C-alpha positions as CSV (number, residue, x, y, z in Angstrom):
1,M,-44.4,-19.8,-16.8
2,T,-42.1,-22.8,-17.1
3,E,-38.8,-23.0,-15.2
4,A,-36.8,-22.9,-18.5
5,T,-38.7,-19.6,-19.7
6,I,-37.5,-18.2,-15.9
7,W,-34.1,-19.3,-16.6
8,W,-34.0,-18.0,-20.5
9,L,-35.4,-14.6,-19.3
10,L,-32.7,-14.1,-16.3
11,A,-30.1,-15.3,-19.3
12,G,-31.4,-12.4,-21.4
13,G,-31.6,-10.1,-18.7
14,A,-27.9,-11.1,-18.1
15,V,-26.7,-10.6,-21.5
16,V,-28.5,-7.0,-22.1
17,A,-27.0,-6.1,-18.3
18,E,-23.6,-7.1,-19.9
19,L,-23.8,-5.1,-23.1
20,L,-24.7,-1.9,-20.9
21,T,-21.8,-2.2,-18.6
22,G,-19.5,-3.9,-20.5
23,T,-18.7,-6.5,-17.6
24,F,-17.7,-9.5,-19.0
25,F,-18.3,-11.5,-15.6
26,L,-21.9,-11.1,-16.4
27,L,-21.6,-13.1,-19.9
28,M,-20.1,-15.8,-17.7
29,I,-23.3,-15.6,-15.6
30,S,-25.6,-15.9,-18.6
31,I,-23.9,-18.8,-19.5
32,A,-24.5,-20.4,-16.2
33,L,-28.3,-19.3,-16.4
34,V,-28.6,-21.0,-20.0
35,A,-27.1,-24.2,-18.4
36,G,-30.2,-23.8,-15.9
37,A,-32.5,-23.8,-18.8
38,L,-31.1,-26.6,-20.6
39,A,-31.4,-28.5,-17.4
40,A,-34.9,-27.2,-16.9
41,H,-35.7,-28.1,-21.0
42,A,-34.0,-31.8,-19.9
43,G,-36.3,-32.5,-17.0
44,A,-34.0,-32.0,-14.0
45,D,-35.5,-31.1,-10.6
46,A,-35.1,-27.5,-9.3
47,I,-32.4,-28.1,-7.1
48,V,-30.4,-29.9,-9.5
49,Q,-30.6,-26.6,-12.0
50,L,-29.9,-24.3,-9.4
51,V,-26.7,-26.3,-8.3
52,L,-25.7,-26.5,-11.8
53,A,-26.2,-22.9,-12.7
54,S,-24.4,-21.9,-9.3
55,V,-21.3,-24.2,-9.9
56,L,-20.9,-23.1,-13.5
57,G,-21.1,-19.3,-13.0
58,G,-19.2,-19.5,-10.0
59,G,-16.5,-21.6,-11.7
60,S,-16.6,-19.6,-14.7
61,V,-16.2,-16.2,-12.8
62,V,-13.1,-17.4,-10.7
63,A,-11.4,-19.1,-13.7
64,C,-12.0,-15.4,-15.5
65,Y,-10.9,-13.8,-12.9
66,F,-7.8,-15.6,-12.5
67,V,-6.9,-15.7,-16.2
68,K,-7.1,-11.6,-16.1
69,K,-5.2,-11.5,-13.1
70,S,-2.2,-14.0,-14.7
71,R,-2.1,-11.5,-17.8
72,K,0.9,-8.9,-17.6
73,A,-0.6,-5.9,-17.7
74,A,-0.1,-3.8,-20.7
75,L,2.3,-1.2,-21.1
76,P,1.3,2.5,-21.4
77,E,1.2,3.8,-24.9
78,D,3.7,6.4,-23.9
79,S,5.9,3.6,-23.6
80,N,4.9,1.1,-25.5
81,Q,6.9,0.0,-28.9
82,S,4.2,-1.6,-30.1
83,F,2.3,1.5,-30.4
84,N,4.5,4.1,-30.7
85,L,7.4,3.4,-33.3
86,D,10.0,6.1,-31.3
87,I,10.7,4.1,-28.4
88,G,14.3,2.3,-28.7
89,E,15.4,4.6,-31.3
90,T,18.8,6.4,-30.6
91,V,19.4,10.1,-30.1
92,M,22.7,12.2,-29.5
93,V,23.0,14.2,-26.8
94,D,25.9,17.0,-26.7
95,G,25.0,18.5,-23.4
96,W,22.5,19.0,-20.7
97,N,20.4,22.2,-19.6
98,P,20.5,23.3,-16.2
99,D,16.8,22.4,-16.1
100,G,17.8,19.0,-16.6
101,T,16.5,18.8,-20.4
102,A,18.3,18.9,-23.6
103,N,17.7,19.5,-27.2
104,V,18.4,16.8,-29.9
105,R,17.9,16.9,-33.3
106,Y,15.8,13.6,-34.3
107,R,13.9,12.5,-37.7
108,G,14.7,16.0,-39.0
109,A,13.3,18.0,-36.0
110,N,14.6,19.5,-33.0
111,W,13.1,17.7,-29.6
112,T,13.3,18.4,-26.0
113,V,14.6,15.5,-24.6
114,I,14.2,14.3,-20.2
115,R,16.2,12.0,-18.5
116,R,14.7,9.1,-16.7
117,P,14.5,9.6,-12.9
118,G,17.4,9.0,-11.1
119,E,20.1,8.9,-14.3
120,A,22.7,11.2,-14.2
121,A,23.3,14.0,-16.9
122,A,25.5,12.0,-19.4
123,I,26.6,13.3,-23.3
124,G,26.5,10.9,-26.0
125,A,24.0,8.2,-27.1
126,H,20.7,7.7,-25.4
127,R,17.7,5.4,-25.9
128,V,14.3,6.8,-26.2
129,A,12.1,5.2,-23.5
130,E,9.0,7.0,-23.7
131,V,7.5,9.8,-25.4
132,I,5.7,12.2,-23.0
133,G,3.7,14.9,-25.7
134,T,6.5,16.7,-27.5
135,R,9.4,15.5,-25.2
136,L,11.5,12.1,-25.1
137,R,12.6,10.8,-22.3
138,V,15.7,9.2,-22.9
139,E,18.1,6.6,-21.0
140,K,22.1,6.5,-21.3
141,I,23.0,3.6,-23.6
142,P,26.2,1.9,-21.8
143,S,29.2,2.1,-23.4
144,N,31.3,-1.4,-23.7
């Protein structure tokens, strides 16, 4: 079995492992293994093949790690306005119950609202910050 064949089998195994686990880093390793196979086809020495695959594999994994780390974390669906169109809408709170909830009329139905932690119980216009099940978590809109 030639060196190139071994590299191709390792690359195929890494791709299969990536498909089974969903780990994107294994895809970067398989690209490095393909580079080793191409180096073997080009007639490079075994040391050159190993160094090329190691540098490319390690570099791509490190690059993917830093790209993933630099991205902002996605908001949870409860408070993501792109996912839930109620986020940012305005409701009128006429009074708060002793348990910290209030009942409001919103979109033609009665909703229970709760305050964000640390917010005082104030009446007036509130902005929907997140939707928790059948409750709206609201924050007071500052008056000008």
